[in-house]
C-alpha positions as CSV (number, residue, x, y, z in Angstrom):
1,M,-18.2,12.0,-15.0
2,T,-17.8,12.8,-11.4
3,T,-17.9,10.3,-8.6
4,N,-18.9,10.1,-5.0
5,N,-15.9,7.8,-4.4
6,A,-13.8,10.2,-2.3
7,L,-10.1,9.7,-2.0
8,V,-9.0,9.4,1.7
9,V,-5.4,10.2,2.4
10,S,-3.8,9.8,5.8
11,A,-0.3,10.7,7.0
12,E,0.0,10.1,10.7
13,P,2.4,12.3,12.7
14,G,5.8,10.8,13.4
15,V,5.8,8.0,10.9
16,P,7.2,8.2,7.3
17,F,4.1,6.7,5.6
18,V,1.3,7.9,3.5
19,D,-1.8,5.7,3.1
20,S,-4.7,6.2,0.8
21,V,-7.9,4.5,-0.2
22,R,-10.1,5.1,-3.2
23,E,-13.0,3.1,-4.6
24,V,-13.8,3.0,-8.3
25,N,-16.9,1.7,-10.2
26,A,-15.0,-1.0,-12.1
27,P,-14.0,-4.7,-11.7
28,V,-10.6,-5.5,-10.3
29,A,-9.3,-6.9,-13.7
30,D,-10.0,-3.6,-15.4
31,V,-8.3,-1.6,-12.7
32,F,-5.3,-3.8,-12.7
33,R,-5.0,-3.5,-16.5
34,A,-5.3,0.4,-16.2
35,Y,-2.3,0.2,-13.8
36,T,-0.1,-2.0,-16.0
37,D,-0.9,-1.1,-19.6
38,P,1.2,1.9,-20.5
39,D,-1.4,3.1,-23.1
40,L,-4.0,3.3,-20.3
41,V,-1.6,4.6,-17.7
42,A,-0.9,7.6,-19.9
43,Q,-4.6,8.4,-20.0
44,W,-5.2,8.8,-16.3
45,L,-2.1,9.1,-14.1
46,G,-1.6,12.6,-12.8
47,P,-3.3,16.0,-13.2
48,R,-5.4,16.9,-16.3
49,A,-3.2,19.9,-17.1
50,M,-0.1,17.8,-17.5
51,V,0.9,16.0,-20.6
52,M,2.4,12.5,-19.9
53,D,5.2,10.9,-21.9
54,I,6.0,7.3,-20.9
55,S,9.6,6.3,-21.9
56,S,9.5,2.9,-20.1
57,W,6.7,0.9,-18.5
58,D,7.6,-2.8,-18.1
59,A,5.1,-4.0,-15.4
60,R,6.8,-7.2,-14.3
61,I,9.0,-8.1,-11.4
62,G,12.3,-6.3,-12.1
63,G,10.8,-4.2,-14.8
64,T,11.4,-0.4,-14.9
65,W,9.2,2.5,-15.5
66,A,9.8,6.1,-16.3
67,Y,7.7,9.0,-17.5
68,T,7.6,12.8,-17.6
69,H,4.8,15.2,-17.0
70,T,4.9,18.5,-18.8
71,D,2.9,21.4,-17.5
72,P,1.2,24.1,-19.6
73,D,4.3,26.4,-19.2
74,G,6.6,23.7,-20.6
75,N,8.1,22.7,-17.3
76,V,9.1,19.0,-17.3
77,Y,8.9,16.7,-14.3
78,G,10.5,13.3,-14.5
79,F,9.6,10.2,-12.4
80,R,11.0,6.7,-12.4
81,G,11.2,3.4,-10.5
82,V,11.3,-0.4,-10.5
83,F,8.5,-2.9,-10.2
84,H,9.2,-5.3,-7.4
85,D,6.0,-7.3,-7.4
86,V,3.2,-7.4,-10.0
87,S,0.4,-9.8,-8.9
88,P,-2.4,-9.9,-11.4
89,N,-5.6,-8.4,-10.0
90,R,-4.1,-8.3,-6.5
91,G,-1.5,-5.7,-6.3
92,I,1.8,-4.0,-7.3
93,V,4.9,-3.0,-5.3
94,Q,7.2,-0.5,-6.9
95,T,9.8,2.2,-6.1
96,F,9.1,5.8,-6.9
97,E,11.6,8.6,-7.4
98,Y,11.2,12.1,-8.6
99,D,14.1,13.3,-10.8
100,G,14.1,16.7,-9.1
101,F,15.2,15.0,-5.8
102,P,17.4,12.1,-6.8
103,G,18.1,9.5,-4.1
104,H,14.8,10.1,-2.2
105,V,13.2,6.8,-3.2
106,S,9.9,5.7,-1.7
107,L,8.4,2.2,-1.8
108,D,4.7,2.0,-2.9
109,R,2.4,-0.9,-2.4
110,V,-1.1,-0.8,-4.1
111,A,-3.6,-3.5,-3.4
112,F,-6.8,-4.1,-5.3
113,E,-9.8,-5.3,-3.3
114,D,-12.7,-6.9,-5.2
115,L,-16.0,-5.4,-4.1
116,G,-18.1,-7.4,-6.6
117,G,-17.9,-5.2,-9.7
118,R,-16.3,-2.4,-7.9
119,T,-12.7,-2.1,-6.7
120,R,-11.1,-0.6,-3.6
121,I,-7.6,0.7,-4.3
122,V,-5.4,0.7,-1.1
123,N,-2.0,2.4,-1.3
124,H,0.7,2.4,1.3
125,T,3.9,4.4,0.7
126,A,7.0,4.2,2.8
127,F,9.5,7.0,2.7
128,Q,13.1,6.9,3.8
129,S,12.6,9.7,6.3
130,Q,9.9,11.8,7.9
131,E,11.3,14.8,6.0
132,D,10.8,13.1,2.7
133,R,7.2,12.1,3.6
134,D,6.4,15.7,4.8
135,G,7.9,17.1,1.6
136,M,5.7,14.9,-0.6
137,M,2.6,15.8,1.4
138,G,3.5,19.5,1.0
139,S,4.0,19.1,-2.8
140,G,0.3,19.0,-3.7
141,M,0.4,15.2,-4.0
142,E,-3.1,14.7,-2.6
143,G,-4.7,17.0,-5.2
144,G,-2.9,15.3,-8.0
145,M,-3.9,11.8,-6.7
146,A,-7.5,12.8,-6.4
147,E,-7.6,14.2,-10.0
148,G,-5.8,11.1,-11.3
149,Y,-8.3,8.8,-9.7
150,D,-11.2,10.8,-11.1
151,R,-9.5,10.4,-14.5
152,L,-9.1,6.7,-13.9
153,E,-12.7,6.2,-13.1
154,E,-13.7,8.2,-16.2
155,L,-11.4,6.0,-18.3
156,L,-12.8,2.8,-16.8
157,A,-16.4,3.9,-17.5
158,T,-15.6,3.8,-21.2
159,K,-14.2,0.2,-21.1
């Protein structure tokens, strides 16, 4: 299933932030569950060509998360972080770190806005430096996010 719910990503010059907005055709409770249930997360987060293996996903304040994505050539990419706030049906705050660049931790806030049977997902990511933000933007992040959100909406359509 394709959608007309386009991902909008903005990265204003001179500030170490990335913001994004994406709407999905599903209620907030379903979207929140897809973000916090590791069995569901593994079905949508990231590009289709990657295989996801979640080693930790404890979606509660102070809980940790860690997973790897493996590409078709066998390259493995690890990611990890800590949940700092998990507010049911409202939002999540967590750190994000790519194992390939240890020590470059970002802080991600996702908010879920109820649109009456639809949900607007609003992300704000703060990086430690402009260089970190620009590196993330240059990594293909936007394409991976768009593909992941398409996968999320496909998953939610089956619920």
